[in-house]
C-alpha positions in Angstrom: 11.7 13.1 3.5 14.9 13.1 1.5 16.5 10.6 -0.9 19.8 8.7 -0.8 20.3 8.0 -4.5 23.1 5.8 -5.5 23.9 4.7 -1.9 23.4 0.9 -2.0 26.5 -1.0 -0.9 27.4 -4.4 -2.2 29.9 -6.6 -0.4 30.9 -10.3 -0.6 30.8 -11.8 2.9 31.9 -15.3 1.7 32.7 -17.2 -1.4 29.0 -17.9 -2.0 27.2 -14.8 -0.6 26.3 -11.3 -1.7 25.2 -8.7 0.8 23.3 -5.6 -0.4 22.7 -2.8 2.1 20.5 0.3 1.4 18.9 2.9 3.7 15.7 4.8 3.0 14.4 7.8 4.9 11.0 6.3 5.5 9.3 4.2 8.2 10.0 0.5 8.2 6.4 -0.6 7.6 6.2 1.8 4.6 9.4 0.3 3.0 8.0 -3.2 3.7 4.7 -2.4 2.0 6.5 -0.9 -1.0 8.7 -4.0 -1.3 5.9 -6.7 -0.9 2.8 -5.3 -2.6 2.4 -5.7 -6.4 0.7 -2.3 -6.8 3.9 -0.7 -5.5 6.4 -3.1 -7.0 5.1 -2.4 -10.5 6.0 1.2 -10.1 9.7 0.9 -9.1 11.2 -2.6 -9.4 13.8 -2.8 -12.1 15.8 0.0 -13.8 14.2 2.4 -16.3 15.5 0.4 -19.2 14.0 -2.9 -17.9 11.0 -2.1 -15.8 8.6 -4.7 -14.3 5.6 -5.4 -16.4 4.0 -8.2 -14.4 4.0 -9.2 -10.8 2.5 -12.1 -8.8 2.9 -12.2 -5.0 1.4 -14.8 -2.6 2.8 -13.4 0.6 2.7 -16.3 3.0 5.2 -19.0 3.9 5.1 -21.5 1.1 3.5 -18.9 -1.2 5.2 -18.1 -4.5 6.2 -14.9 -6.3 7.1 -14.1 -9.9 8.4 -10.9 -11.5 8.6 -10.2 -15.2 10.5 -7.2 -16.6 10.8 -6.1 -20.2 13.7 -4.5 -22.0 13.5 -1.7 -24.5 13.6 -4.2 -27.4 10.7 -6.2 -26.0 12.8 -9.0 -24.5 11.3 -10.3 -21.2 13.3 -11.4 -18.2 11.6 -13.3 -15.3 12.4 -14.3 -11.8 10.4 -16.5 -9.4 10.7 -18.1 -6.0 9.0 -19.4 -2.9 8.6 -17.6 0.4 10.1 -19.5 3.4 9.9 -17.0 6.3 7.8 -13.9 6.7 8.0 -11.6 9.7 6.1 -8.4 8.6 8.3 -5.3 8.5 11.2 -7.3 9.9 12.3 -10.2 7.8 11.5 -11.8 4.4 13.2 -15.0 3.2 12.6 -16.6 -0.1 14.2 -18.6 -2.8 15.0 -16.8 -6.1 15.5 -18.3 -9.6 16.4 -16.2 -12.6 14.6 -18.1 -15.3 17.4 -17.4 -17.8 19.7 -19.5 -15.6 17.2 -22.0 -14.0 19.9 -24.1 -12.2 21.3 -21.2 -10.1 18.7 -20.9 -7.4 19.7 -18.6 -4.4 18.1 -18.1 -1.0 17.6 -14.4 -0.2 17.1 -13.1 3.4 15.9 -9.5 3.6 15.9 -7.7 7.0 14.4 -4.3 7.8 15.8 -2.2 10.7 14.5 1.3 11.5 16.3 3.9 13.6 15.2 7.6 13.9 12.9 7.3 10.9 15.6 5.7 8.6 15.0 2.1 7.5 18.0 0.0 6.5 17.3 -2.9 4.2 19.9 -5.7 4.1 19.6 -8.5 1.5 21.8 -11.5 2.0 21.9 -13.6 -1.2 23.2 -17.1 -0.6 24.2 -19.1 -3.7 25.0 -22.8 -3.9 28.4 -22.2 -5.4 31.0 -19.6 -5.9 30.5 -19.9 -9.7 26.9 -19.0 -9.3 27.7 -16.1 -7.0 30.3 -14.7 -9.4 28.0 -15.0 -12.3 25.4 -13.0 -10.4 27.9 -10.3 -9.6 29.4 -10.1 -13.1 25.9 -9.9 -14.7 25.9 -6.1 -14.1 23.4 -6.4 -11.3 24.8 -3.6 -9.2 24.1 -0.8 -11.8 20.6 -1.9 -12.3 20.1 -2.4 -8.6 21.2 1.2 -7.8 18.7 2.7 -10.3 16.0 0.3 -9.0 16.5 1.4 -5.4 16.6 5.1 -6.5 13.2 4.6 -8.1 11.9 3.2 -4.8 13.5 6.1 -3.0 11.6 8.6 -5.1 8.3 6.9 -4.3 9.0 6.8 -0.6 10.1 10.5 -0.7 6.6 11.4 -2.1 4.7 9.2 0.5 3.1 12.2 2.2 1.7 13.6 -1.0 -2.1 13.3 -1.3 -1.9 11.1 -4.4 0.4 8.6 -2.6 -1.6 8.6 0.6 -4.7 7.9 -1.3 -2.9 5.2 -3.3 -1.9 3.4 -0.1 -5.3 3.7 1.7 -7.4 2.9 -1.3 -5.1 0.0 -2.1 -5.6 -1.6 1.2 -9.4 -1.1 0.9 -9.1 -2.7 -2.5 -7.3 -5.7 -1.0 -10.1 -6.2 1.5 -12.8 -5.9 -1.1 -11.1 -8.5 -3.3 -10.8 -10.9 -0.3 -14.4 -10.8 0.8 -15.9 -14.3 0.3 -18.8 -14.4 -2.0 -21.2 -15.4 0.8 -20.0 -12.7 3.2 -21.3 -9.5 1.4 -24.6 -9.6 3.4 -23.0 -10.1 6.8 -23.8 -7.3 9.4 -21.2 -4.5 9.3 -20.4 -1.4 11.3 -22.2 1.1 11.4 -25.3 -0.5 12.9 -27.9 -1.4 10.2 -25.3 -1.9 7.4 -24.1 -5.1 5.8 -20.7 -5.5 4.2 -22.0 -4.5 0.8 -23.2 -1.2 2.2 -19.7 -0.2 3.1 -18.8 -0.1 -0.6 -22.2 1.3 -1.5 -21.7 4.3 0.9 -18.4 5.3 -0.8 -19.6 4.7 -4.3 -22.6 6.9 -3.7 -21.4 9.9 -1.7 -17.9 10.4 -3.1 -19.0 11.2 -6.7 -21.8 13.4 -5.4 -19.3 15.7 -3.6 -16.1 15.4 -5.6 -18.0 15.5 -8.8 -18.8 19.2 -8.1 -15.2 19.8 -9.3 -16.1 18.7 -12.9 -14.4 15.3 -12.7 -16.4 12.8 -14.6 -17.3 9.6 -12.8 -18.3 7.1 -15.5 -21.0 4.7 -14.3 -19.5 1.5 -12.9 -21.0 -1.8 -12.1 -23.8 -2.1 -9.6 -22.7 -2.6 -6.0 -25.3 -5.3 -5.8 -24.0 -7.2 -8.8 -20.2 -6.5 -8.5 -19.0 -4.6 -5.4 -15.4 -5.0 -6.3 -16.0 -3.6 -9.8 -18.0 -0.7 -8.4 -15.3 0.2 -6.0 -12.5 -0.2 -8.5 -14.2 2.2 -11.0 -14.4 4.9 -8.3 -10.9 4.4 -6.9 -9.4 4.5 -10.4 -11.2 7.8 -11.2 -10.0 9.4 -8.0 -6.4 8.2 -8.5 -6.4 9.5 -12.1 -7.5 12.9 -10.8 -4.8 13.0 -8.1 -2.1 11.9 -10.6 -3.0 14.7 -13.0 -1.4 17.9 -11.7 -3.8 20.2 -13.5 -6.9 18.4 -12.2 -5.4 17.9 -8.7 -4.9 21.7 -8.5 -8.4 22.7 -9.7 -10.3 24.7 -7.1 -14.0 24.2 -6.6 -16.8 24.8 -4.1 -16.9 21.6 -1.9 -19.9 22.8 0.1 -19.7 23.4 3.8 -15.9 23.1 3.9 -15.7 26.0 1.3 -13.5 26.2 -1.7 -10.7 23.7 -2.0 -8.6 22.0 -4.7 -9.5 18.6 -5.9 -6.3 17.3 -4.2 -7.1 18.9 -0.9 -10.7 17.8 -0.9 -9.9 14.1 -1.6 -7.1 14.2 1.0 -9.3 15.8 3.7 -12.7 14.1 3.3 -12.2 10.9 1.2 -9.0 9.3 2.2 -9.8 9.2 5.9 -13.3 7.9 5.2 -11.9 5.1 3.2 -9.4 4.3 6.0 -12.2 3.9 8.6 -14.4 1.9 6.3 -11.5 -0.5 5.6 -11.9 -1.5 9.2 -15.6 -1.8 8.9 -15.4 -4.1 5.9 -12.7 -6.2 7.5 -14.6 -6.5 10.8 -17.8 -7.5 9.0 -16.1 -10.2 6.9 -13.3 -11.5 9.2 -10.4 -10.1 7.2 -7.2 -8.3 8.2 -8.2 -5.2 10.2 -4.8 -3.5 10.2 -4.9 0.1 9.0 -2.2 2.5 7.7 -0.4 3.5 10.9 0.6 7.0 9.8 -2.8 8.2 8.7 -4.4 6.5 11.7 -2.3 8.4 14.1 -2.7 11.7 12.3 -6.5 11.3 12.1 -6.7 10.6 15.9 -4.7 13.7 16.7 -6.5 15.9 14.2 -10.1 14.8 15.1 -9.7 14.9 18.9 -10.1 18.8 19.2 -13.2 18.6 17.0 -15.0 16.0 19.2 -18.2 18.0 19.9 -18.5 19.3 16.3 -18.1 15.9 14.9 -20.8 14.4 17.2 -23.2 17.2 16.3 -22.7 16.4 12.6 -24.4 13.1 13.0 -21.6 11.2 11.2 -20.3 9.6 14.4 -21.9 7.9 17.3 -20.9 8.4 20.9 -17.2 7.8 21.6 -16.4 4.4 23.0 -14.3 4.5 26.2 -11.4 2.1 26.1 -9.0 1.0 28.9 -5.6 2.6 29.2 -3.0 1.2 26.9 -5.3 0.7 23.9 -3.6 0.9 20.5 -3.7 4.0 18.4 -5.9 2.2 15.9 -8.3 1.0 18.5 -8.5 4.6 19.9 -9.4 5.9 16.4 -12.0 3.3 15.9 -13.5 4.0 19.3 -13.5 7.7 18.6 -15.7 7.2 15.6 -18.3 5.4 17.7 -17.2 1.8 16.9 -16.2 -0.7 19.6 -13.0 -2.6 18.4 -13.4 -5.1 21.3 -16.6 -6.6 19.9 
């Protein structure tokens, strides 16, 4: 990917409106996720001199959001609003109130349009009066907005790096773990013979046993039986810290049958994909959102297909499930691993 720093364009379509346009060299769904998930927003929203320090998002029509940023002198600035319309990766409409000027509420409509891998984000800000619009424009918003979008651009540019890929995949698994109802942890789960809790247990047990050969220390976390979310969070945080440390990420070690690899490469090859598939397992067991990261899903399907026989012989996968023509890429991947997405 490449970046388009400083390229946001601000125009005034009417006496009460502001239109902001910015293109990113990234898939539409990836831009959407970065702009709607707190774990991503906290990394880029706001300029460097006033970054976000707190973020609450209830992404549903009628749900609320609140962002808090902090200036170098400790002064906090906050915004909040309510979501009105949500069309994933296409449109997001909400109210917005800067809490320093509580009577100047606006309605913001954000659209996402992708062409040839470039996503253009258009934000139409509709104020109730020209005075409110002019006050918004004269606040210096454009300079801060340019730097804010540049920070997002940098994150999107690194989206293919192992650390960022793991952050996305592990983040989605974390979302599902947090959403599991308390009485659902013992529901049957794929693979056969597991319950939902075992999906987390599997990762918490095997990952430290293999990746720990690199010398990374995995501090004991909570018991999966007592606190599956805490157990998973401890593991995910340790792996992300290793990937975010250039020295640790580049450390070579003997992984076992795959041979010598760096920490970064081993997590990317054998952990990230496993977490992706088990996200579906957990969601299927507990009735949650089963959608997976489309980029890694497609890459895994293409990469695993030539190794069909070897993978079956490994014992890690059951027989491939045959699906009718026209099955989605995600369903094809799930079926390849021996799970039936139709059940």
